[in-house]
ZAPATI-302253 format. One record per residue (C-alpha): residue number from 1; x, y, z; residue in one letter. Coordinates in nm, 2 decimals, decimal comma. Example, Ala and Ser with C-alpha at 12.3 -4.5 7.8 and 13.67 -1.06 7.14 Angstrom:
2
<num:1	px:1,23	py:-0,45	pz:0,78	residuo:a>
<num:2	px:1,37	py:-0,11	pz:0,71	residuo:s>
This chain:
217
<num:1	px:-11,30	py:-5,13	pz:16,79	residuo:m>
<num:2	px:-10,92	py:-5,03	pz:16,79	residuo:r>
<num:3	px:-10,86	py:-4,73	pz:17,00	residuo:k>
<num:4	px:-10,70	py:-4,40	pz:16,87	residuo:h>
<num:5	px:-10,33	py:-4,41	pz:16,98	residuo:p>
<num:6	px:-10,39	py:-4,11	pz:17,17	residuo:a>
<num:7	px:-10,62	py:-4,28	pz:17,41	residuo:f>
<num:8	px:-10,40	py:-4,58	pz:17,45	residuo:l>
<num:9	px:-10,12	py:-4,33	pz:17,56	residuo:l>
<num:10	px:-10,36	py:-4,15	pz:17,83	residuo:l>
<num:11	px:-10,43	py:-4,49	pz:17,96	residuo:e>
<num:12	px:-10,09	py:-4,60	pz:18,02	residuo:s>
<num:13	px:-9,99	py:-4,25	pz:18,16	residuo:a>
<num:14	px:-9,94	py:-4,16	pz:18,52	residuo:s>
<num:15	px:-10,20	py:-3,89	pz:18,66	residuo:p>
<num:16	px:-9,91	py:-3,62	pz:18,61	residuo:l>
<num:17	px:-9,83	py:-3,74	pz:18,27	residuo:q>
<num:18	px:-10,22	py:-3,73	pz:18,17	residuo:t>
<num:19	px:-10,22	py:-3,36	pz:18,26	residuo:i>
<num:20	px:-9,93	py:-3,27	pz:18,04	residuo:h>
<num:21	px:-10,06	py:-3,47	pz:17,76	residuo:i>
<num:22	px:-10,42	py:-3,32	pz:17,77	residuo:q>
<num:23	px:-10,24	py:-2,97	pz:17,80	residuo:a>
<num:24	px:-10,04	py:-3,05	pz:17,49	residuo:a>
<num:25	px:-10,35	py:-3,17	pz:17,29	residuo:q>
<num:26	px:-10,54	py:-2,87	pz:17,41	residuo:l>
<num:27	px:-10,24	py:-2,65	pz:17,29	residuo:y>
<num:28	px:-10,23	py:-2,82	pz:16,94	residuo:g>
<num:29	px:-10,61	py:-2,75	pz:16,90	residuo:m>
<num:30	px:-10,62	py:-2,41	pz:17,01	residuo:m>
<num:31	px:-10,30	py:-2,29	pz:16,85	residuo:r>
<num:32	px:-10,37	py:-2,01	pz:16,60	residuo:p>
<num:33	px:-10,32	py:-2,09	pz:16,25	residuo:m>
<num:34	px:-10,05	py:-1,86	pz:16,06	residuo:a>
<num:35	px:-10,22	py:-1,59	pz:15,85	residuo:l>
<num:36	px:-10,14	py:-1,61	pz:15,49	residuo:k>
<num:37	px:-10,07	py:-1,28	pz:15,25	residuo:a>
<num:38	px:-10,35	py:-1,11	pz:15,08	residuo:t>
<num:39	px:-10,27	py:-1,10	pz:14,70	residuo:i>
<num:40	px:-10,36	py:-0,78	pz:14,53	residuo:c>
<num:41	px:-10,33	py:-0,69	pz:14,15	residuo:k>
<num:42	px:-10,25	py:-0,36	pz:13,99	residuo:a>
<num:43	px:-10,21	py:-0,25	pz:13,63	residuo:t>
<num:44	px:-9,99	py:0,03	pz:13,65	residuo:l>
<num:45	px:-9,93	py:0,28	pz:13,36	residuo:q>
<num:46	px:-9,61	py:0,48	pz:13,42	residuo:i>
<num:47	px:-9,54	py:0,79	pz:13,21	residuo:a>
<num:48	px:-9,19	py:0,93	pz:13,33	residuo:d>
<num:49	px:-9,08	py:1,19	pz:13,13	residuo:m>
<num:50	px:-8,78	py:1,26	pz:13,35	residuo:d>
<num:51	px:-8,64	py:0,92	pz:13,28	residuo:r>
<num:52	px:-8,81	py:0,89	pz:12,91	residuo:n>
<num:53	px:-8,97	py:0,57	pz:13,04	residuo:y>
<num:54	px:-9,31	py:0,48	pz:12,93	residuo:y>
<num:55	px:-9,46	py:0,13	pz:13,01	residuo:q>
<num:56	px:-9,74	py:-0,06	pz:13,14	residuo:d>
<num:57	px:-9,67	py:-0,30	pz:13,45	residuo:h>
<num:58	px:-9,90	py:-0,56	pz:13,57	residuo:v>
<num:59	px:-9,82	py:-0,60	pz:13,94	residuo:l>
<num:60	px:-9,89	py:-0,91	pz:14,19	residuo:t>
<num:61	px:-9,85	py:-0,77	pz:14,54	residuo:i>
<num:62	px:-9,82	py:-1,01	pz:14,81	residuo:a>
<num:63	px:-9,96	py:-0,79	pz:15,12	residuo:r>
<num:64	px:-9,84	py:-0,92	pz:15,46	residuo:h>
<num:65	px:-10,10	py:-0,96	pz:15,73	residuo:p>
<num:66	px:-9,95	py:-0,67	pz:15,92	residuo:s>
<num:67	px:-9,91	py:-0,44	pz:15,63	residuo:e>
<num:68	px:-10,13	py:-0,13	pz:15,62	residuo:t>
<num:69	px:-10,30	py:0,02	pz:15,30	residuo:d>
<num:70	px:-10,04	py:0,32	pz:15,33	residuo:e>
<num:71	px:-9,74	py:0,10	pz:15,35	residuo:r>
<num:72	px:-9,86	py:-0,13	pz:15,05	residuo:m>
<num:73	px:-9,93	py:0,22	pz:14,84	residuo:m>
<num:74	px:-9,59	py:0,34	pz:14,91	residuo:v>
<num:75	px:-9,43	py:-0,01	pz:14,77	residuo:r>
<num:76	px:-9,65	py:0,06	pz:14,45	residuo:v>
<num:77	px:-9,52	py:0,43	pz:14,44	residuo:l>
<num:78	px:-9,15	py:0,31	pz:14,49	residuo:a>
<num:79	px:-9,20	py:0,07	pz:14,20	residuo:f>
<num:80	px:-9,33	py:0,36	pz:13,98	residuo:a>
<num:81	px:-9,02	py:0,55	pz:14,05	residuo:l>
<num:82	px:-8,77	py:0,29	pz:13,98	residuo:h>
<num:83	px:-8,96	py:0,09	pz:13,71	residuo:a>
<num:84	px:-8,78	py:-0,12	pz:13,47	residuo:s>
<num:85	px:-8,80	py:-0,47	pz:13,33	residuo:e>
<num:86	px:-8,56	py:-0,60	pz:13,60	residuo:g>
<num:87	px:-8,75	py:-0,47	pz:13,91	residuo:l>
<num:88	px:-8,94	py:-0,69	pz:14,13	residuo:a>
<num:89	px:-9,09	py:-0,71	pz:14,48	residuo:f>
<num:90	px:-8,90	py:-0,87	pz:14,72	residuo:g>
<num:91	px:-9,05	py:-1,05	pz:15,04	residuo:k>
<num:92	px:-9,01	py:-0,74	pz:15,25	residuo:g>
<num:93	px:-9,17	py:-0,76	pz:15,60	residuo:l>
<num:94	px:-9,16	py:-1,15	pz:15,55	residuo:s>
<num:95	px:-8,79	py:-1,17	pz:15,59	residuo:t>
<num:96	px:-8,48	py:-0,97	pz:15,67	residuo:d>
<num:97	px:-8,29	py:-1,11	pz:15,35	residuo:d>
<num:98	px:-8,48	py:-0,93	pz:15,10	residuo:e>
<num:99	px:-8,60	py:-0,57	pz:15,03	residuo:p>
<num:100	px:-8,94	py:-0,44	pz:14,96	residuo:d>
<num:101	px:-8,83	py:-0,42	pz:14,60	residuo:l>
<num:102	px:-8,51	py:-0,50	pz:14,42	residuo:w>
<num:103	px:-8,33	py:-0,49	pz:14,09	residuo:q>
<num:104	px:-8,06	py:-0,75	pz:13,99	residuo:k>
<num:105	px:-7,81	py:-0,79	pz:13,68	residuo:d>
<num:106	px:-7,79	py:-1,07	pz:13,48	residuo:l>
<num:107	px:-7,52	py:-1,21	pz:13,72	residuo:t>
<num:108	px:-7,75	py:-1,17	pz:14,02	residuo:g>
<num:109	px:-7,58	py:-0,90	pz:14,15	residuo:s>
<num:110	px:-7,81	py:-0,64	pz:14,33	residuo:i>
<num:111	px:-7,81	py:-0,30	pz:14,13	residuo:d>
<num:112	px:-8,10	py:-0,16	pz:14,34	residuo:a>
<num:113	px:-8,21	py:-0,24	pz:14,69	residuo:w>
<num:114	px:-8,53	py:-0,07	pz:14,78	residuo:i>
<num:115	px:-8,70	py:-0,04	pz:15,13	residuo:d>
<num:116	px:-9,00	py:0,15	pz:15,26	residuo:v>
<num:117	px:-9,08	py:0,25	pz:15,60	residuo:g>
<num:118	px:-8,83	py:0,30	pz:15,89	residuo:q>
<num:119	px:-8,57	py:0,00	pz:15,87	residuo:p>
<num:120	px:-8,31	py:0,00	pz:16,14	residuo:d>
<num:121	px:-7,96	py:0,12	pz:16,07	residuo:d>
<num:122	px:-7,82	py:-0,22	pz:16,09	residuo:k>
<num:123	px:-8,04	py:-0,35	pz:15,79	residuo:r>
<num:124	px:-7,95	py:-0,04	pz:15,59	residuo:i>
<num:125	px:-7,59	py:-0,08	pz:15,66	residuo:r>
<num:126	px:-7,60	py:-0,44	pz:15,54	residuo:k>
<num:127	px:-7,81	py:-0,35	pz:15,22	residuo:a>
<num:128	px:-7,53	py:-0,08	pz:15,14	residuo:c>
<num:129	px:-7,28	py:-0,37	pz:15,15	residuo:g>
<num:130	px:-7,47	py:-0,58	pz:14,93	residuo:r>
<num:131	px:-7,61	py:-0,35	pz:14,66	residuo:a>
<num:132	px:-7,50	py:-0,08	pz:14,43	residuo:s>
<num:133	px:-7,76	py:0,17	pz:14,54	residuo:k>
<num:134	px:-7,98	py:0,15	pz:14,84	residuo:v>
<num:135	px:-8,30	py:0,36	pz:14,85	residuo:y>
<num:136	px:-8,53	py:0,43	pz:15,15	residuo:v>
<num:137	px:-8,88	py:0,58	pz:15,12	residuo:y>
<num:138	px:-8,99	py:0,67	pz:15,47	residuo:c>
<num:139	px:-9,33	py:0,82	pz:15,57	residuo:y>
<num:140	px:-9,51	py:0,88	pz:15,90	residuo:g>
<num:141	px:-9,46	py:1,24	pz:15,94	residuo:g>
<num:142	px:-9,33	py:1,33	pz:16,29	residuo:h>
<num:143	px:-9,25	py:0,98	pz:16,37	residuo:a>
<num:144	px:-9,05	py:0,94	pz:16,04	residuo:s>
<num:145	px:-8,84	py:1,24	pz:16,13	residuo:r>
<num:146	px:-8,78	py:1,10	pz:16,48	residuo:m>
<num:147	px:-8,65	py:0,78	pz:16,31	residuo:w>
<num:148	px:-8,42	py:0,95	pz:16,07	residuo:w>
<num:149	px:-8,25	py:1,18	pz:16,35	residuo:d>
<num:150	px:-8,18	py:0,88	pz:16,56	residuo:q>
<num:151	px:-7,98	py:0,69	pz:16,29	residuo:i>
<num:152	px:-7,86	py:0,97	pz:16,07	residuo:a>
<num:153	px:-7,52	py:0,98	pz:16,23	residuo:d>
<num:154	px:-7,47	py:0,62	pz:16,19	residuo:k>
<num:155	px:-7,52	py:0,63	pz:15,83	residuo:l>
<num:156	px:-7,32	py:0,95	pz:15,75	residuo:e>
<num:157	px:-7,05	py:0,74	pz:15,58	residuo:r>
<num:158	px:-7,28	py:0,54	pz:15,35	residuo:t>
<num:159	px:-7,21	py:0,66	pz:15,00	residuo:r>
<num:160	px:-7,45	py:0,47	pz:14,82	residuo:n>
<num:161	px:-7,78	py:0,55	pz:15,02	residuo:l>
<num:162	px:-8,05	py:0,79	pz:14,93	residuo:t>
<num:163	px:-8,33	py:0,84	pz:15,18	residuo:v>
<num:164	px:-8,65	py:1,03	pz:15,08	residuo:k>
<num:165	px:-8,94	py:1,14	pz:15,32	residuo:a>
<num:166	px:-9,28	py:1,13	pz:15,18	residuo:i>
<num:167	px:-9,51	py:1,39	pz:15,31	residuo:a>
<num:168	px:-9,79	py:1,25	pz:15,55	residuo:q>
<num:169	px:-10,06	py:1,40	pz:15,36	residuo:g>
<num:170	px:-9,92	py:1,22	pz:15,05	residuo:s>
<num:171	px:-9,88	py:0,88	pz:15,19	residuo:s>
<num:172	px:-10,23	py:0,91	pz:15,36	residuo:k>
<num:173	px:-10,42	py:1,02	pz:15,02	residuo:a>
<num:174	px:-10,25	py:0,73	pz:14,80	residuo:i>
<num:175	px:-10,35	py:0,49	pz:15,07	residuo:a>
<num:176	px:-10,70	py:0,56	pz:14,98	residuo:l>
<num:177	px:-10,62	py:0,40	pz:14,62	residuo:l>
<num:178	px:-10,58	py:0,06	pz:14,79	residuo:a>
<num:179	px:-10,79	py:-0,21	pz:14,69	residuo:a>
<num:180	px:-10,77	py:-0,60	pz:14,59	residuo:r>
<num:181	px:-10,77	py:-0,51	pz:14,21	residuo:a>
<num:182	px:-10,64	py:-0,15	pz:14,08	residuo:m>
<num:183	px:-10,61	py:0,03	pz:13,79	residuo:q>
<num:184	px:-10,33	py:0,29	pz:13,84	residuo:l>
<num:185	px:-10,12	py:0,54	pz:13,66	residuo:n>
<num:186	px:-9,84	py:0,74	pz:13,75	residuo:c>
<num:187	px:-9,69	py:1,04	pz:13,59	residuo:t>
<num:188	px:-9,35	py:1,19	pz:13,65	residuo:i>
<num:189	px:-9,23	py:1,53	pz:13,52	residuo:q>
<num:190	px:-8,97	py:1,77	pz:13,64	residuo:d>
<num:191	px:-8,96	py:1,60	pz:13,98	residuo:d>
<num:192	px:-9,33	py:1,62	pz:14,01	residuo:q>
<num:193	px:-9,52	py:1,29	pz:14,09	residuo:i>
<num:194	px:-9,89	py:1,20	pz:14,03	residuo:w>
<num:195	px:-10,02	py:0,88	pz:14,14	residuo:l>
<num:196	px:-10,40	py:0,80	pz:14,10	residuo:g>
<num:197	px:-10,67	py:0,57	pz:13,96	residuo:d>
<num:198	px:-10,96	py:0,65	pz:13,70	residuo:n>
<num:199	px:-11,14	py:0,83	pz:13,99	residuo:k>
<num:200	px:-10,88	py:1,04	pz:14,20	residuo:e>
<num:201	px:-10,52	py:1,17	pz:14,13	residuo:t>
<num:202	px:-10,27	py:1,24	pz:14,41	residuo:v>
<num:203	px:-9,99	py:1,48	pz:14,38	residuo:q>
<num:204	px:-9,71	py:1,31	pz:14,58	residuo:v>
<num:205	px:-9,47	py:1,53	pz:14,75	residuo:t>
<num:206	px:-9,13	py:1,42	pz:14,89	residuo:m>
<num:207	px:-8,82	py:1,55	pz:15,01	residuo:e>
<num:208	px:-8,45	py:1,42	pz:14,98	residuo:t>
<num:209	px:-8,33	py:1,35	pz:15,32	residuo:v>
<num:210	px:-8,00	py:1,21	pz:15,22	residuo:k>
<num:211	px:-7,87	py:1,19	pz:14,88	residuo:a>
<num:212	px:-7,64	py:0,95	pz:14,67	residuo:l>
<num:213	px:-7,27	py:1,04	pz:14,70	residuo:s>
<num:214	px:-7,15	py:1,17	pz:14,34	residuo:p>
<num:215	px:-6,91	py:0,87	pz:14,34	residuo:s>
<num:216	px:-7,21	py:0,64	pz:14,37	residuo:a>
<num:217	px:-7,35	py:0,72	pz:14,04	residuo:y>
């Protein structure tokens, strides 16, 4: 019977080499497998009277293993607020080179770069250099306010940046709508926002922390 190459390697190794080989084999056997994204589906009905936009979207949402219900639903909310045919989810948490959502024109230039959470100032400045408009939807109550206080001065000169803070009660409430398969509706009128399913509807409250400069429109 032919011996497996691994056994042949052990037979010819010195005692110290044998220890290293066995340790390497053990590490290979015990190394944890990379966790895959969870795929969620959502049918989102949007009635945005402020933009005169009425459309249904079927969304496929790749949820990063570390992403919470709250963060995922803030992404869905951001999609509803900016919905258009060209809007798409980016890789977000999985890479530094793509936002949570973005919209490109026919040439590939980025019209809108949208992040959620508390990105650092370097990421935001880089985004402002790549996209015509950048939006950040932060959440988390006091932690979110502390985040903005620490970076606000560094972003004072960014003219194409909008930052909006979602009230903690609102982000927690829409998190309860999260599921692997969702039927959602979003209504927007006079800057009032409602997001819900066929059982619950949440009125979403947010404030503008930093607004686009008029020259960015």
